C-alpha positions as CSV (number, residue, x, y, z in Angstrom):
1,T,136.5,140.4,286.1
2,H,137.3,137.1,287.5
3,I,139.6,134.3,285.3
4,T,139.1,130.8,285.5
5,V,141.7,128.2,283.7
6,T,141.8,124.8,283.3
7,T,143.7,122.3,281.2
8,V,142.2,120.1,278.3
9,G,143.7,116.9,277.4
10,E,146.9,115.8,278.5
11,Y,149.5,115.4,275.8
12,R,151.9,118.9,275.6
13,A,149.0,120.9,278.3
14,L,150.1,123.1,280.8
15,P,148.5,122.2,284.1
16,A,145.7,124.7,285.1
17,D,147.7,125.7,288.3
18,Q,150.8,126.4,286.0
19,L,147.9,128.1,283.7
20,A,147.1,130.3,286.6
21,E,150.1,131.5,288.1
22,A,151.1,132.7,284.7
23,F,148.0,134.7,284.4
24,R,148.5,136.2,288.0
25,R,151.7,137.6,286.8
26,Y,150.2,140.0,284.8
27,T,146.7,140.8,285.9
28,T,145.2,142.1,289.0
29,S,142.2,140.1,288.4
30,P,141.6,136.7,290.5
31,V,142.4,133.7,288.7
32,T,140.9,130.2,289.7
33,A,142.7,127.3,288.3
34,D,140.7,124.3,287.7
35,A,142.0,121.1,285.9
36,D,138.2,119.5,285.2
37,P,136.8,121.8,282.3
38,A,133.4,121.3,283.2
39,S,133.9,122.1,286.8
40,A,135.8,125.6,285.5
41,L,132.9,126.3,283.4
42,E,131.0,126.2,286.4
43,T,133.4,128.0,288.4
44,A,132.9,130.9,285.4
45,L,129.8,131.1,285.4
46,K,129.3,131.8,289.3
47,H,131.6,134.3,288.4
48,Q,130.0,135.8,285.5
49,G,127.0,137.9,287.1
50,D,125.5,139.9,284.6
51,G,128.8,140.4,282.2
52,V,129.4,138.3,279.3
53,L,131.9,134.7,279.5
54,F,134.3,134.1,277.4
55,C,136.9,131.5,276.5
56,A,139.4,131.1,274.7
57,G,142.0,128.1,273.8
58,S,142.1,125.5,271.7
59,L,139.6,123.7,269.3
60,Y,139.8,120.7,272.6
61,L,138.7,123.0,275.1
62,A,135.8,124.4,272.7
63,A,134.9,121.1,272.5
64,A,134.3,120.2,276.0
65,V,132.8,123.6,277.0
66,K,130.4,122.8,274.6
67,E,130.2,119.4,275.7
68,S,129.5,120.8,279.4
69,I,126.7,122.8,278.2
70,E,124.9,120.6,276.6
71,N,125.1,118.2,279.6
72,R,123.5,121.4,281.7
73,R,121.0,121.1,279.6
74,E,119.9,117.6,280.0
């Protein structure tokens, strides 16, 4: 298991590095922080292996991930 965190939007968003630190306190899995959602998706895909990739967060994150996936297809 590998965890990748990112930040979406500026308003009220917790910076990715601070979010990663919070995850590290509660897991022994490796945690990567990337402030750019598209880059974070690429990082998560690299670590996915044969497993399933889960994306959890806000609707803003879902929109950013959807856009990144569509851009990868082009």
